[in-house]
N, C-alpha and C positions, 0 to 999 in steps of 0.2 A: 383250060390249063392242062398240060399233059400229065399223066400219072407220074408220081415221084419215083425216081430211080435211086435205090439205096447203095448198090454196089460201087465201091471205089470212091465214095464221097465221105466227108467227115461229118459225124454226128456228135454234138455236144449235149450231154445229158446230166442234169442235176438230180440229186436224190437217188444215186445209182447203186447204193449198197444193199438195199433190201426192198421188199414189197414190189409194187408195180415197176419201179425204176430198175431193180435188179433184172426183172424179166424183160424189160425193154432192152437192156444192155445185151442179154443173151440173144434176143430176136434180131437186134441190129447186127450183131456179130455174125449170126447165121446168114444174114442177107448180104454180108460182105462190106458193111460200113466200117470205116476207120473211126475209132472212138476216143472221145475225151470225156472221161467219167469223173463226176464231182460228187463228193459227199463229206460229211463231217466225221463219219465213222471210219477211221483208217483201216483197222483190221478187216472189217467186212468188205470194204471197198477193194482191198488188195486181193481178198479171196475171190471176189467176183471177176476181177481183171485176170487173175491167174487161170480161172476156169475157161474164160473166153480165149486166152492165148493158147491154151492147151488144145481146145476144140477147133480153133480157127487160126493156125499159125501164120496165115497170110494177111491177117488183119492187124493193124497197128492199134495198140491200146495205151492211152496215156491216162494216168490217174492224178487227181488233184484233191487234196484234203483241204476243205474250206468251211468256215462257219459263216453261213449266208446271213446271219442276223447282224453282222458287223459291216457297215458300209465300206470302210476302207479295204476290208478283205475282199468284198465283191468287186470293187474297182480294180484291185490288184489281180484278181482272178481274170477279169475281162482282158486286162493288158497281157497277162500270160497267155491266154488262149489266142488272142490276136497275133501274138508273136510266134506261136508254135504251130497253130492249126492251119493258117492260110485261109483259103475260101472255105466257108461252112455250108454244107448242104442242108443240115437239119439241126435246129436248136430246140431241145425239149426241156422246158421249165417244169420239172416234176417235183422238186423238193418241197416239203411242206411240214408244218408243225401245228398241233392242235392245242387248245386251251379250254379247260372245263371250268364252269362257274358262271353265275349271274354277273352282269356288268358291275354291280356293286360289290362283288366278291373278288374281282381281279384288280391287280394294280395297273397303273398306267404303264409302268415299265414292262409288265407281262403282255399287255395289249400291244404295245409297240413292237415287242419281239416277234409276235405272230405276224403283224403287218410287215415287218422288215423281211422275214423269211418268205412269207407267202405272196407278198405283192412287190415290195420295193426291190428285192433281189431279182425277180424276173424282169421287172421294168428296167433296172440298171443294166442287166446283162443284154437284154434285147436292144436297148439303145446303143450300148457300146459295140455290140457285135453286128449291128444292122449293116454297116458297110461291107462286112465279110459275107453277107447273105446275097448271093448273086441270083440272076434270073433262073427260075426253076428250083430255088430253095424252098424250105418250108419251116414254119414255126409252130410249135405245139405248146400250149399253156394248159396245164392240168388244174382246172378249177375244182369243183366238188358238187355233190348234191346240195351242199350248203351255199353254193353259188346260184342255186335256183330257189331255195326256200331258206328262211332264217328262223330256226327253232329257238326256244328259250334256252339259256345256258351256253349259247355258242355265238355271242355277239362279236368277239374278236375274229374267230375263224370265218364266220359268215361275211363280216365286213371285208376281210382280206380276199375271200374267194369271189364275192360280188365285184370287187374292184378289179380283180384279174380278168373276170369275164368281160367287164366293160372295156378294159384295155384291149383285149383280144378282138372283140367285135369291131372296135374302131380300127385297129391295125389291119384287120382282114380287108376292110374297104380301101384303106390307104395303100396297102402293099400289092393289091391285085394288079394295079397298073404296071408294077415292076416285075410281074410274073412270079411273085412270092406268095405261097399259100399259107393260110393260118387255120389251125384246128383248135377249138376250145373243147376240152374234155371235162365231162361231169360224171365222175365215178360215184356209184352208190356205196353200199357196204362192202368194200374190198378187204380181204383178209391180209392186213399188213401189220406193221409194228406201231402204227400211229397211236393206238390206245395205250400201249405200255410206255411210249415215249412222250405222251401228251403232258403239257404243263397243267398244273392245278392252281386255281385261284388262291391267292394268299389267305383269303378269309373264308374259304370253303371249310366247313366243319370236318375235323379229322374222321369222324364216324362215317362220313359220306364218301370219302375219297375212294377206298378200295371197292365198295359196292358199285359206285358209279363207273369205275374203271372196268370192272367185270361186265357190267351191263353194256357199256360201249363196245367192249371186245366181242361180246356175244352177237352183236348186230353185224359184225364184220365177217361175212361168210363167203363172199364171191371170190373165186380163185384169182390171184394176182397174175398168173401166167396167161389166163384167158383174157383178162382185162388188157394186158400188154399187147397181145396179138390183135385185139380189136382196135387198139390205138394205131398200131402199125398199118393195119388194113385201111384205116381212115386216112392216114397220111398218104398212102399210095393212091387213094381215090380222091385226095384233096378235099375231104369233107370239111365243112365249116364247123360242124357241131357233132359231138359224140356223147350220148348218154349211155352209161354202162350199168346194166342190171335193172331189174324191175324196181328196186328200191330208189332208183333215180328217175325212171320213166314215169312211175305213178305220181310221185309228188310234183313232177314237172307238169303233168297233165292237169292235176288239181289246181296248181298255181295259174295255169292258163285259163281254165274254166271258171275258177273262183279267185280272182286277183286279191280280194280282201278276205273272203270267207274261208279260204284254205288255211289261214293262220289258226282259226279255232280248231280245225280238224287236227292240225299238227300239234297244238297244245294238248288236245285230248289224248292223242296217241302217245305223246311224251309222258303225260301223267299216268296213263295206263301201264306203260312199260316200267315206270318207276315204282308202281305200287308194290309188287313183290319185294323189291329192294327195301322199301320202308318197313314192310312186315318183318323181313329178315332181321333188320336192325333192332326192332323191338324184341324179337326172340333172343 
């Protein structure tokens, strides 16, 4: 498959208002892609689009505000994109949401919200926009470190990201014969807003919410602009799989070497990371 060509082609990007998505948008604009940017945060999305238009006046930038947890909204979004974007060179399913809490601490509705945003929305968009992906196009699905391992307290997020990984790997085999590439991305601890925007299980004790959020945020240290550039390089090279940062590569290696035993190591590391938090709560 030939290297992907960005300039003059349309890229559809979800989760474009912050984090990795924001920097993907900047990188795509710099490479000359026309953009359809989607996010639920209208003010941030507008600011990102304005920066790109200012820096790259020759690039067309369309913004769409959409809540990807709602099925009818996603279906309307797909119809709108099909009607305005024409052929699509690149579809990047990047939007995601996290949920903290053990399985017995989260509601079914919360679990479904995470599955809807992280898996159902990419599935629906890909299915609807597939006819617009021509020979030489490319699909990117942003899974996660938790699409490689499944730590305690992340049942919904891990389930959604494992599902997205499975869909991506199957699609890569199916779409290759049509000249369409697929890249599955597994970021580690990227410095994004996912910690502050994460849902919290309805039955998680109030005393644990803020310490847990701070602990989660502290683990997110890898620069999002660097992650975005790695993704775009992977697209250009038509890579099947991209692991970003040591925090994704080491757990992936553990899971490969110890398909069952790695879970004990993950549990031990999770408990060790939480110990200072519990001590702080007692004080």
